[in-house]
C-alpha positions as CSV (number, residue, x, y, z in Angstrom):
1,M,-20.7,13.6,-3.3
2,P,-22.5,10.4,-4.4
3,K,-21.3,7.1,-3.5
4,L,-18.9,5.5,-5.7
5,K,-20.3,2.3,-7.2
6,T,-18.2,-0.8,-8.8
7,K,-18.3,-1.2,-12.3
8,S,-20.5,-4.5,-12.8
9,G,-18.2,-5.5,-15.9
10,A,-15.2,-5.6,-13.4
11,K,-16.7,-7.5,-10.5
12,K,-16.9,-10.4,-13.0
13,R,-13.5,-10.0,-14.3
14,F,-11.0,-9.0,-11.4
15,K,-10.7,-10.4,-7.7
16,L,-8.7,-8.4,-5.1
17,T,-6.3,-10.3,-3.0
18,A,-5.7,-9.8,0.9
19,T,-2.6,-7.6,0.3
20,G,-4.7,-5.3,-2.3
21,K,-3.2,-7.0,-5.6
22,V,-5.8,-7.7,-8.4
23,M,-6.0,-10.9,-9.7
24,A,-6.9,-11.5,-13.2
25,G,-8.0,-14.5,-15.7
26,P,-5.9,-15.2,-18.9
27,A,-6.1,-13.7,-21.9
28,G,-6.7,-15.9,-25.1
29,K,-8.9,-19.0,-23.8
30,R,-12.4,-18.4,-25.0
31,H,-12.0,-20.2,-28.7
32,G,-9.3,-21.5,-31.1
33,M,-7.8,-24.0,-28.8
34,I,-7.0,-26.1,-31.7
35,K,-4.1,-23.5,-32.5
36,R,-2.7,-23.1,-28.8
37,T,0.2,-25.4,-28.1
38,N,-0.8,-27.6,-25.0
39,K,1.7,-25.6,-23.3
40,Q,0.0,-22.4,-23.8
41,I,-3.6,-23.9,-22.5
42,R,-1.8,-25.4,-19.3
43,Q,0.0,-22.3,-18.7
44,N,-3.6,-20.1,-19.1
45,R,-5.1,-22.1,-16.1
46,G,-6.3,-20.1,-13.1
47,M,-5.9,-16.7,-12.3
48,S,-2.9,-14.4,-12.3
49,V,-1.5,-10.9,-10.7
50,V,-1.9,-8.3,-12.9
51,S,0.8,-5.5,-13.6
52,E,0.8,-3.0,-10.7
53,S,0.5,-0.2,-13.5
54,D,-2.8,-1.4,-14.7
55,A,-3.7,-2.9,-11.2
56,R,-3.5,0.9,-10.0
57,N,-6.3,1.9,-12.6
58,V,-8.7,-1.1,-12.3
59,R,-8.4,-0.2,-8.1
60,K,-9.0,3.4,-8.6
61,Y,-11.6,3.2,-11.5
62,Y,-13.2,0.0,-11.7
63,L,-13.2,-1.3,-8.2
64,P,-13.4,1.6,-5.9
65,N,-14.9,0.2,-3.0
66,G,-12.7,-3.2,-3.2
């Protein structure tokens, strides 16, 4: 079997923690900030842990060597 390659788009979007959890940046931060409340902008800073059902797919299909 050939080696599995990591999807290059996933490298830029996801990060694995030391315990194997998947971190991702928040949605809704690219444009249209004028419509968002200050609370939404503040709470979307940094990265957050992805839900376990989504994280399973990310690890299996996009980050096989992560």
